[in-house]
N, C-alpha and C positions, 0 to 999 in steps of 0.2 A: 521653701524644701531645703530641706537638709540634704548638705553639698559637702565632700570630702573635700578638703585642700589639700594641695599638691604639697608633702612632706606631715602630714596631720595623719597619726594612729588613732584608728578607735574599735571599742570591743563592743560587738554586737551579737545579741541575742537572738537567733533564731525562734521566729512565734510559734504560735501551739498547730496553728492551721499545716508548717511546714508547706506553703508554698510560691511561687513568685509570682508574678501577672506582669502580661507585657501589655504595651499599650501603641499606638504610632506614633514616633515622635512627631510633637510638634515646632519643635525649629527647626529640625533638620528633617525635612520630609525622605519619606524611603528606608528609613533607619524604624529600627527598634528600642521602646524606653522600657527599663525591667521596672518593678518594685517589690520592695521583701518585708512582709508588716515583720516589727519583733522590736524588741527595746537595745538603743543606744543614747550617748550624750548628745545627740542632735535631735533626736527626734521618736516615734514610733512606727518610723516606715523610712527603710535604706532603697536611694534611689540612683540609678545612671545607666550607664550601655551595655551592652554585650561585654565588655572589658573588662570592667567588676566581677558580672558574672562568673567571666573563664577564671580570674583566678579564687575566686570563691567554690565552685564545683567541685574541684580534686580533694580538699579540705570539708568535706560539707557535713559538719554534727549532727544533721535531724533537728527536730522540733525540741526548743528547749537547750541547744550546744551554743559557746560561742568560740566566734569567730575575733581573731584579731586582723585585723585591716588596715594596710597601712599604700598613697597615695603616690607613688614615686613619681608620677608625671602625667600628662596632661590623659594619657588614656592606658594608663601603667598602674599595676595595682598587683600589691603583695597580701595573700591572706596565711596565717595557718589558725590549725582548731583542731580536733578530734580524731576530727574524718571519720569513716564508717556508719555514717548513723542515714537513717530511711533519705534514701533523695529525696529534691522536694519535684512537689505538682506544677505542673505550669499553664495557669490560665490565662485566657485573654479574654477582654471585656467587650462585648458583646452590647454595641449602642440601641440596639433594636426593642432588645427584650432588657437594658441596662442591669445585665448580671454577666456573670464571669463563666465562660464554658471550659471545661477542661482541654489544653493539647496535649498533654502527658502525664500519665499518672505516676510515672515516676521517670522525670526527664533524665537526657542523658545529653551531650555535649549540640550533639548536631540541632537539641533541639533547640537552640539560643545563636540565632545568626546576628549578626551585627547590621546587615541590610533584609529590609526584607524578601530579595528575590534570591538570599543565599542561603546557605546551608551554616550551622557554628559548629565548629572544631569539633575533631576526636580526644576526648579527654577521659582521662585515667578517673575515673571514680568509684573508691571505695567502698563497698559494702550495694553497688548497685545489683538490684539480683539478677539482670541478664550477666553481668559480668564474671560474678561473684559464685552462681551456682550454675549456670549451666553453660556457660561461655558460645553460646550460641549468638548465630548474627541476627542483628535487632528484624523481625519482620517488618515489612508496609505496612504502613495505617492503614485499613480499612476503612473507603469511603462510608459514611454516616449518611442513609438519607428520611425522609419521613415517610411513612409508610400510609398520610393521607392528614385532610385536616378534621379537624376534633370540633364535635360537635358542643355544646354548651354544657349541655350535664357530663360529658367526655374533661372538659375542663377542667369544669370546679370538683371533679374526682381525683384526677392527678395531684391536681394542686394540691389538694385534703391527703391525698395518698402521702406524698412529697414532705410537707410539715410533720406527718405522726411521724415518717422517719428519721424526719432532721433532728425530733421529740425525742427518741431513742437514744440515737448517738452522745446528743449531746445532756443527757439525762445518766448517758453511763461513766460518760464523761468527765460528768460533776463527782461520781462516787468516788471516781481516781483523782480529786483533789485540782481538776481545772478550775478555773473560773469561763463562767460560764454567760453572756452577756446577751442581750437582744437583740444585737448587732452579728452575731456569732449564728442565732437562731434565723434571724433574717435571711444569712448570705447563706447558711446551709441549706436550707429550704429553697433560694432561689436559683441556686448552680446545679439542686436534684431534679429542680422539674426543668431549667433552661436543657440538661442532657438527656433526660428523658424524655422531653415531646420533641428532639431533635432526633432520635431515634427510631420517633413513631410509639412507645411504648404507651398502653395506656394503664390505667387502674382498673383492674378484676377484681368486682369484691365476691366475695367469697362465700357462696351462698350455706342456708343452713340446710340439713338433712329434716327430708320430710319424717313430720310425724305420724308411728305407726298407731294404730287404734287396733287391738281385737273384737273382733264382733261380738258383742254379750252372747254369753253361754245362754242357751236354755235349759233350766235346773227342774223344769216341770218332767214329772214321772213322763215314763213313754206311756202311749194311748195301750189296756190293754188288748191284748188276740180275742176279737169277739168272731173269730173265724169259728167256725161247728166242729168238736172234733172227728178226726175221719176215720176212726174204729173206736168198739166199742172198746178194749185196752184203753186208749188215750183218752177216753170220757174218763173211766175209772182213775187216771194217775190225774188228771185235772179237780178231781175230787179230794181225792185224796188230800194234793196240794193245801185245799182251801182250809184244809183242820190240821198244819202243822206248819 
């Protein structure tokens, strides 16, 4: 497991998904353990406690950005970077579904506590949409409920829809120069399915409009008028029309 040693400085490049995952620590029960995918000289995933995250968030550069991180003590870190990037997405491993659930789409400091029963600190995160655009107080996160169990057909329809959506997203990213792997495809599909099923969403098939066909036109000539003439004048006109 890659670890930054006390006194060591590393350059870490944030991964393309711009996300941080959390799990309950196996060594120190009751605490969170965090991981950030990316690239640096010690591996492809930077791992540590919330203290590491607290140092990184104020200078978070977003996907592809570079952070210089120095560990100055057992729980002390210093980080420098460009800042102002899109805030990271916070995910949590769901052992039951064997996938990640999204905890916060644009995480703030209070989303990163050290202990499970605590809240994280208030941090000034440049580029965060709430702080930089609206200045509004973050609203409580709504509880997510499942609206009912899925039938087998509904289950497969939702899974298929999530796979199709993931393929569309990654295809666009590939056109932008991203390197797309099977792991990316599987991970994004699983995340979409986990969160969609948690919210009780169902795939809705678009019904094709009915084909409207016109009744065949009767192109035959109308039947002749066999009614007898009502007067001598009408009879004369009928005879006259036969010869014109």
